N, C-alpha and C positions, 0 to 999 in steps of 0.2 A: 249442617256443620258439612257436610261432606259432598252438599248440592247434589244427592238423589231422590228421587220423587220417590216416598214412601209414604204410603197412605194407610193409618194404623183404623184395623178392622176391628179391633175389641174396643169397644167405647166403654169408656170407667164409667159406675153408678154414681159417685157424686158429681153433683149438680156442675160446681164450679170447674171439674177436670173435663166433664162430658164435653161443655161449651167448649171451652181450652183447646179439647182435640178435632172436634168437629169445623172450629176455626181455622186449624193447622189444616186442616185434611182438605176445608174447601180453599185454602190459599196454594195446597200442593196442589190441587186439580187445577187450577187456576193456570200456575206457572208451567205444570206439563204440558198443557193445551196451547199454550203462546209457544213452548217448544216444539210440539210437534207440528204445528200449524205454520210455522217460520220454516222449520226443516224441509218441507213438504214443499213452499214457494222457493227455496235455498235451489232444492234439487233438480225442479223443473226450470227453473230458470236457468242453472248451469246447462242441463241437457238442451235448452235452446239456444244458449249462447256457444256452446264447445262442442255440439255434436252434430256430426253430419246425418239427415234424414234418412236417405238411402241405405249407407252401409253400415251406420250406427258405431262407426271410429270416430276418433276427437278430428276437429276440422283444426283449418290454418291456425283461426286465432288462440284456440287451444295452443299449438307449437308456439306463437309468437308469447306468448303471455308464460308458459310454463321452462320453455328450454334455456332461456336465460339463468334461469337457477341451475343449470347443469352445468354451466361454464364458470361456474365460483370457485375459485384457486383449492377452496377449503375444506374440500369433500370427497367422496369417493366418486359422486358422481359425474366429475370433470374429466374422466375419461372414458372412453367406449368406442362401439360401433355406431354407424347410421347406414341406411340403405336408403335411394330415392328408384322407384320405380315409373315408369311411365306405359299405359295399356294403350300406344298411340294416339291417335285422333278419335276420340270418344264421341265427338259428337259425329264424325263421318260415318263410324261403326254404328250408329243408332239410325241412321238415314238408311243404312244399305239396309240394315238387320232387323229394325225395327225397336220398339221402346222394351217390350218384353223382354227380348233375348239381350239389350244393351241393359235390362233393369240386373238380368241374370248373373250377366259378366261381372258387373261392379259389386254385387252382394258374393258372390262366389270367389271372387279375388280378397276379397274384405275378411271371410271366413276363412281361406287358407293361412290370409297373414296372422290373426287372431291364433289361429289353434296351434301355428307354430312359435309365436311367442307369447300366448298367454302363461306363461310360467316363470319368464324372464322377470326378477323386481326392477321396479321403475320404468317399466318401458312404455314409450310413446310411440301408437300405431294410430296414424292420421292419415286423411284424404287432405290433400291440398288442394284440390281442384278436381274439375272435370275429369281428368287421363291420370293425376299425378299421386301416387300415394309415399308417404315418408314413415320410415322405421328410426326410432334410437334406443339404442340399450347401453346403458351403464356397464362396465366393466368389459366388456365383448370384443373379445378380438377381431380381427379382421377377418382371418381367416375361417372362424366359427361365423362368423357374420356372412360371409360369401356360402358357405355349405347350407346354413337355413333358408337363406334366400334361394338356392339352388331346388333345392327341395319344393319349395311355394313356387317358383316357376313352373318345375314339372309335374307338379298336379295342375298347375292352371293347362298348361300346354295338351295335357292326357285329359281333362275336363274338354277341352276346345274341337280335342280329336274325336271324342264319341258323341258328338253334335254335328260332326262335320264341318267345323270352322277351323280345322288347325292353323289354316294360313290366313284365317279373317282378322286376326290382332296381332299390330305389330307390337314386341313387349321389349323394352330395355332396361338394363338395371344396373345402377352403382353403388358399391360399398367404399367405405374408407374409415377412417377414424376420426372423432373428435376430443381437442384437450380443453386444457383450462384458458381464460381469457379469449376464446373463439367468441363469435359472434354469429346471430342467424344468419347474418346476409354471405358471410366468408365460408360457412357450414355449405349452405343452398348453392352456392356460385361453385364451390367446387363438385357439389353432387351433380351439377346437372350438367359442366364439363365433362366428368364423367360417363356422363348418360349419352353425350354425344357421345362419345368414343365407342360405347357400346352398340348403341344405334347404328353404327358405321362399321361393325363386324358382323354380327347377324341377329337374326328374330330369335329373339328370347337370350342373347346376351349379357353375361355380367361382368362389368368392369371395376377393375380396383383400382381406387385412388389411393395415390401415395405409398407406392408397393413397398418404399422401402419401412414404411412404420410396422409392415406385417414381419420383416426379421427384427425390430426391435422387441416386438411382444412376442414373438416366438422364443425369444432370447432371454426370456425372463426369468428362466431358474435359477438363471446365474446370481440371482439376486438374491434367493433366501440366506444362504452364507452370511452376504453382509449386512442384510437387516437381522439377523441372530448377533450377529457382532454389534452392530449398532446399539441394541437393546443392553447388551453385557458392557460396554464403554459407554453408556449413557451420551452417546449422538442423538439419540431422538428427544428433541428440544421442544419448547413451546410457545407459542406465540397467544396475544390474545386481544377482542376486542369487546368494549362496554355496550350494554344495552343498559338505556337512559330513559327512563321515567317521570314525565313533566305533569307535577300536581301543581296547579293552582301556580304559587309564584315562586315555586324552588322546583330543582330537580333531583333524582334520585339514580345511583346505580344502580338497580336491579341483580345485574351480575355481571360477571366477565364469562364471556364464552371461549371455551379452550381448543384452539387449533394446535396439530400436531406440525415439528419442524424435522426436517431429517438435514446432520452434518455430514458428509462424508469425509472420508481420512485427508482428503487436501484442504478441510476448513471450509468449504462451500456449503453456503444452508439455502435447504429447496423447501418449497412449500408440500403439503399433502399430497397434491396432486400426480406429487413424481413419485412416491412409494407407496401411499394406501391403497391404488387401484392393485397395485402388485402384489402387497400381501394381501389381499382378499383372495388374489389368482392362486397365491399359495398356500392359502390356509393360515396367517400368522394374525389376521387382526384380533383375533384372542388375545395374543400377546401384547398387541400394541393396544389394547382397551385395556388391558389388567396393568399393564408399564405407566398408562396415561393417569387411571386412576389411583394406584400409590402414590404416584409421584403430586399427586394436586393435593389428595388429603393431607400427604405428608408439610406441603408448602401449606395448607390452610392451618396449622398446627402452629405456624407462625406469623401470621396475620389472621384479621378479621375478615376479608373480603369474603366475597361470595361467586363464586365459580360454577357456568354451567359446563358439563360435558354430552361430548354425542357418542353415543356407543353403536357398536353396528347390530344389524340384526343375527349376523354369526354368535354374538355374544350373548344376547338376552332369549336367543332359543335354547341355547344349553343350561341345562337346569345344575350342571356343574358347578357353572361360574357363577349362577345367581345365588347359590352356597357359600360362594367363594367369596361374594360381594354382603352377603349377608355376614359373613364373619368380619370382613374389614368393618362394616358398616357398627354392628354390634359394641365393637372395640373403641368406637369413639363417642366422647361426649355427645348431648344433644346438640348443644350450642353450635359445634361443629356441621352435625347432621342438619340441623336446618338449613345452611350456608350451602347446601350442595344440590346442585339442579342437576339432573339426569334426562336426555331429549334424547330420542330417536326418530327415524325418517316416516313421516306418516305413513305411505303406500308401506312400506315394509312391516308398521305395526297393523295396518290392516290387514295384510295377507297372514298373519300370526296373532290374532285375536288374544287367542288363550296365553301364550306365551308373554306379551305385552302387557296384558292385564296382571299378569301373575309378578311382572316386574314393577308396574306401578302400584300395585299393593301394597307390596311389600318397601319399596321408597318410603310412601307414606306412611308406612306402621313404623319405621325410623325417624318420621320429621323433615325427611328430605322432600323434594318436591319433581314432578316427573310432566316432562312435555314434548310436545311433537312437532318436530322441524320440518319446514317444506311442507307444511299444510295445504291439502288441494281436496276440495269437493267430489265426493265417489260417485258413482250413479245411485248407488244406494240412499243417500243422502246423509246424514249426519248422525245419525241414531246410534252409530258404534261408540261416539264419545259419551255415552252415559256408562258404557261397560268399563272403559277405558280412566273417564273420570281424569283428565290430565289438568293441571294446575295451571298450563299455559301453551299456547300454540304461537309456531312463528310462519307468519306469512311472507311469502316475497310480493315487492310491492306493484310487479307488471300485474302480476294475478289478482290482487289486492284494488286496485283501482276496478277490473271487472266485475269483482265481486259489488263493488259498494258503489261505483255510478253509471249509471246507463250513459253508454258513449254514445248515442243518438240527442239525447236531451240533458245530458250534463247532470241529472235527476238522480238524488243520492236513495241507494235501498238500503234497507234499515232490517232486514233477515236476518244476515251474518248476525250483526252486532247483538240481534236479541237473542239469536239463540246461544249464542257466546255468553251473553250477558246470564243468562236463565241458566246456564250452570256454573255461574262462578270462575273462568277462566278468563285468564290475562290476554290478551291478543297481543302481538307485536309483530311491527311492519319491519321487515328484513328487508335488507340491498336500498337502503333509505339514501340516495346520491343527491338530494338537491332539497332545498329549504323548501321550494312549492309542496313538493312529497309531504313534507310534517306539518306544513300549514293545511293541505287540502283532509290529511288523513286526522287531523287535530278535526276539523271540524266535523267529521263524521263518528268523534267519541272517543277515538285514538290515540291514547297517550303515553305508547310505550315503543321504543323505536331501535333499532340496529345497522347501522351503514356508515360511508365516510363521510356523509355530512354531518353525522352525529360523534363519531368518534374512528380512530382509524386503526386497523392492525398494527399491535407493533410487540416488541419482543417482551415474554414473562420472565423476568429475574430471577432465580431461584432466593 
């Protein structure tokens, strides 16, 4: 019932129970074998598709598949910093100094990047081509991104000096900020423009794009009083978007995902990307999570709708918050709890599996649903899903296409759907903007969707 692979070692003496137990054990072993085989296939496919073989960083295809999720205006991912680094003409370096030193240069620089950004949540560190490397970090101000990249470049410069190649490589870097509703093209265009400035300045120079953005980020402390006032005055409002499941001849609303809105003192309404990243920086995101949970639970008492709430990593890592949530849920009837869906960001859950598992177990004990948003495969595969045991996962459409279809042949891969099916997990395709996506995903056995082609984001009336 819990979609766990449990093998019963104690075989009953009674022949009927013995046969039933052996049959159940055989079935569980068979499903577990399918899960492990398909999980490994998926891991290898993910590595082949998205990992640069020389540096072991992500490649450009991964950036193209995942970065659009960061531009979603309803999440804390939608605001942050980026950096683009060019190591000059890599091919010329290879000709002049040989493949061995070229390989050393690429791997050394990749190591410096990984060491600097390994602790940053939701980081994308990628090699775009032979010479260019790209970093995206949600919630990171420009000034902090510049400091980190300065350390990376200083490390590279010192490493080159040690092997008497101090002037052998022309290095330039641009850093800047990205925001919601951006595109990959516009972001990389700004980054390339900044890179041109950096290269014209001096070797190992860093050019800051959008310098006016730095002043905005540095002045965010003044938001603290305003956000606290907004919570007290109920100016933090809500919007929602349906998740629809199609089954044979009818459709069903699985749940409404809830998004935060901020109403300023003049009456202007802003999406989450305007204030949630600021709240995270100021340590106020717990207040927003609690406010949202209390308000939505109160609204659920007045209707029969099912709602999905996305909580932050800061919230579920704090044991006091989980105790607070437990008390809230304990006071509600089972009929209400069964309509509450709570989701966390996939990469945040992976970084703290123990806390995420505690949240999942507690929610399930109350009859609530637990899910993973922004699901993406990891280098380790999908085995962590066995400990988290989510009821559902949400996957962005661009990434889902790569996971389901071979880009060159159009042939369907079934490993992802086999893994999900073996765990009894609902797969929801998000960011669905076109009817063709619905058709393609339906053919692959997916019938739950979220996006503007299904339902638009609308204000949630209390």
